[in-house]
C-alpha positions as CSV (number, residue, x, y, z in Angstrom):
1,M,-35.2,5.6,1.1
2,K,-34.8,2.7,3.6
3,K,-35.0,0.3,0.7
4,M,-32.3,2.1,-1.2
5,Y,-30.1,2.2,1.9
6,M,-30.5,-1.6,2.4
7,L,-29.6,-2.2,-1.2
8,F,-26.5,-0.1,-0.8
9,I,-25.4,-2.1,2.3
10,L,-26.0,-5.3,0.4
11,F,-23.9,-4.0,-2.5
12,V,-21.1,-3.0,-0.1
13,L,-21.1,-6.5,1.5
14,I,-20.9,-8.2,-1.9
15,S,-18.2,-5.8,-3.0
16,T,-16.2,-6.4,0.1
17,S,-16.1,-10.1,-0.6
18,V,-14.8,-9.3,-4.1
19,I,-12.3,-6.6,-3.1
20,F,-10.7,-8.6,-0.4
21,T,-10.6,-12.1,-2.1
22,G,-7.4,-13.8,-3.2
23,T,-4.4,-14.2,-0.9
24,T,-0.8,-14.8,-1.7
25,K,0.0,-15.2,2.0
26,S,-2.2,-15.0,5.1
27,A,-2.5,-11.7,6.9
28,E,0.7,-10.9,8.6
29,K,1.4,-11.0,12.4
30,E,4.9,-9.5,12.5
31,E,6.1,-6.6,14.6
32,F,5.5,-3.2,13.2
33,S,9.1,-2.4,12.4
34,M,11.9,-4.7,11.1
35,K,15.4,-3.4,10.7
36,S,18.1,-4.8,8.5
37,K,21.5,-5.8,10.0
38,T,23.3,-2.9,8.3
39,P,21.9,0.7,8.3
40,A,19.4,0.9,5.4
41,K,18.8,3.9,3.1
42,A,15.5,2.6,1.9
43,L,12.3,2.1,3.8
44,V,9.2,0.0,2.8
45,V,6.0,1.0,4.6
46,I,3.1,-1.4,3.9
47,Y,-0.5,-2.0,4.7
48,S,-1.5,-5.4,3.5
49,Y,-5.0,-6.8,4.0
50,T,-4.8,-10.3,2.5
51,G,-1.0,-10.6,2.2
52,N,-0.6,-9.9,-1.5
53,T,1.0,-6.4,-1.0
54,K,3.1,-7.9,1.8
55,A,4.4,-10.6,-0.6
56,V,5.4,-7.9,-3.1
57,A,6.9,-5.7,-0.4
58,D,9.1,-8.6,0.8
59,D,10.7,-8.7,-2.7
60,I,11.4,-5.0,-2.6
61,V,13.0,-5.3,0.9
62,K,15.3,-8.1,-0.3
63,R,16.3,-6.4,-3.5
64,F,17.0,-3.0,-2.0
65,K,18.1,-4.1,1.5
66,A,15.4,-2.0,3.0
67,D,13.9,-1.7,6.5
68,T,10.2,-2.4,6.9
69,V,7.3,-0.9,8.7
70,I,4.0,-2.8,8.7
71,V,1.0,-0.6,9.3
72,K,-1.9,-2.1,11.2
73,A,-5.5,-0.8,11.3
74,K,-7.4,-2.9,13.9
75,E,-10.8,-1.5,12.9
76,Y,-10.5,-3.2,9.5
77,D,-9.8,-6.7,10.9
78,G,-12.3,-9.5,10.2
79,F,-15.4,-9.5,8.0
80,M,-17.1,-6.6,9.6
81,G,-13.9,-4.7,9.5
82,G,-13.6,-5.4,5.8
83,T,-17.1,-4.1,5.4
84,K,-16.2,-0.9,7.2
85,A,-13.0,-0.6,5.1
86,S,-15.1,-0.8,1.9
87,I,-17.5,1.9,3.1
88,N,-14.7,4.2,4.3
89,A,-12.9,3.8,1.0
90,W,-16.1,4.5,-0.9
91,N,-16.5,7.7,1.2
92,E,-12.8,8.7,0.5
93,V,-11.9,8.6,4.2
94,T,-8.2,9.4,4.7
95,I,-7.8,9.1,8.5
96,T,-8.2,6.0,10.6
97,D,-6.4,4.7,13.7
98,I,-3.1,3.0,12.8
99,K,-0.1,1.6,14.5
100,P,2.5,2.8,14.3
101,E,1.3,6.4,13.7
102,T,4.7,8.0,13.2
103,V,8.1,6.7,12.1
104,D,11.5,8.5,12.1
105,M,12.5,8.4,8.4
106,S,15.5,10.7,8.7
107,Q,18.0,8.1,7.7
108,Y,16.3,7.0,4.5
109,N,16.7,8.4,1.0
110,L,13.9,6.4,-0.6
111,I,10.5,5.5,0.9
112,F,8.3,2.8,-0.7
113,L,4.6,3.1,0.3
114,G,2.5,0.0,-0.4
115,S,-1.2,-1.0,-0.1
116,P,-4.0,-2.7,-1.9
117,I,-6.4,-0.6,-4.0
118,W,-9.9,-0.1,-2.4
119,W,-12.5,1.5,-4.5
120,F,-10.0,2.8,-7.1
121,R,-7.7,4.4,-4.5
122,P,-4.9,3.4,-2.1
123,A,-6.2,1.8,1.1
124,V,-7.3,4.1,3.9
125,P,-4.5,3.2,6.4
126,L,-1.8,4.3,3.8
127,W,-3.4,7.7,3.5
128,S,-3.4,7.9,7.3
129,F,0.3,7.1,7.5
130,V,1.1,9.9,5.0
131,E,-1.1,12.3,6.9
132,K,0.7,11.7,10.2
133,N,4.3,11.7,9.0
134,D,7.0,14.1,7.8
135,F,8.4,13.3,4.4
136,K,10.6,16.3,4.1
137,E,13.1,15.8,1.2
138,K,12.2,12.1,0.8
139,R,11.7,10.5,-2.6
140,V,8.5,8.4,-2.5
141,I,7.4,5.5,-4.6
142,L,3.8,4.2,-4.3
143,F,3.2,0.5,-5.1
144,N,-0.1,-1.3,-5.3
145,T,-1.7,-4.7,-6.0
146,F,-5.4,-4.8,-6.9
147,N,-8.1,-6.9,-8.6
148,S,-9.9,-4.3,-10.6
149,R,-8.3,-0.9,-11.3
150,F,-7.3,2.5,-9.9
151,K,-8.4,5.9,-10.9
152,S,-5.7,8.5,-11.8
153,E,-7.6,11.2,-10.0
154,Y,-7.1,9.4,-6.7
155,I,-3.4,8.7,-7.4
156,D,-3.0,12.4,-8.1
157,K,-4.6,13.3,-4.8
158,F,-2.2,10.9,-3.1
159,K,0.7,12.5,-4.8
160,K,-0.5,15.9,-3.7
161,L,-0.7,14.7,-0.1
162,V,2.9,13.4,-0.2
163,R,4.0,16.8,-1.5
164,E,2.1,18.6,1.2
165,K,4.0,16.5,3.7
166,G,7.4,17.6,2.2
167,G,8.0,14.6,0.0
168,Q,8.8,14.3,-3.7
169,F,6.6,11.7,-5.4
170,H,8.8,9.8,-7.7
171,D,6.9,6.9,-9.2
172,H,3.8,4.7,-9.1
173,I,4.2,0.9,-9.8
174,Y,1.5,-1.7,-9.6
175,V,0.2,-5.1,-10.7
176,R,-3.4,-5.9,-11.5
177,R,-4.2,-9.5,-10.4
178,G,-7.6,-9.5,-12.2
179,R,-11.0,-10.8,-11.1
180,W,-11.5,-14.1,-9.4
181,Y,-12.5,-15.8,-12.7
182,A,-9.2,-14.9,-14.4
183,Q,-6.8,-14.0,-11.5
184,L,-3.0,-14.2,-11.3
185,N,-1.8,-16.7,-8.7
186,G,0.8,-15.8,-6.1
187,E,3.8,-16.8,-8.3
188,E,2.4,-15.0,-11.3
189,L,1.8,-11.9,-9.3
190,L,5.4,-11.8,-8.0
191,E,6.9,-12.7,-11.4
192,K,5.0,-9.8,-13.0
193,F,6.1,-7.4,-10.2
194,N,9.7,-8.5,-10.3
195,K,9.8,-7.7,-14.0
196,I,8.9,-4.1,-13.1
197,L,11.6,-4.0,-10.5
198,D,14.1,-5.4,-12.9
199,E,13.4,-2.4,-15.2
200,K,13.5,0.1,-12.3
201,E,16.4,-1.3,-10.2
202,D,19.2,0.9,-11.5
203,E,17.0,4.0,-11.2
204,Y,15.9,3.2,-7.7
205,S,19.3,2.1,-6.5
206,G,20.7,5.4,-7.7
207,I,18.3,7.3,-5.5
208,I,19.0,5.1,-2.5
209,S,22.8,5.6,-2.8
210,Q,22.8,9.3,-3.6
211,G,19.8,10.6,-1.8
212,H,17.4,13.5,-2.6
213,K,18.1,15.6,-5.7
């Protein structure tokens, strides 16, 4: 039994190095909340471990003139934090300590929620944010970057949680970077994601301007 446990820990450590490799930008140090100069009707909430999701989020913010909330989860910082993140994701944990815990989203019509994919599901801090906030009558778009893949069953669970919190899950958009041996670089990642946004821009802009329907 002990041998099996040690093998599992070794597997997790190796997997952690794979899950969290590849960075478009370094981990971010900004304040939690960034407001646009004029009142925004879209909000981008992100948890980014290596900076890839943050890079994508920056383009969403610019395109839709959105405000930003950067979610932090201190227990996942560093190598040991990455190991814990991998274990928690494997165990389908949905609650961890985050900052900020709650955000007043009353002024927004469209909420973008972004994170990497850990073990086929959105990262734990994003689940925590949804658990702790009120999404009443808000349209929600989930966006992800990842190296491997996601599983539809976990996206469905995330949709269900958003609905339980009063929101309307509108869309899921994502870009797969690929494994280290055939991985998109930062420019390729953003180019691929912006093609998706080009296709969705009119649809999303309509929700932002008109609100919940």
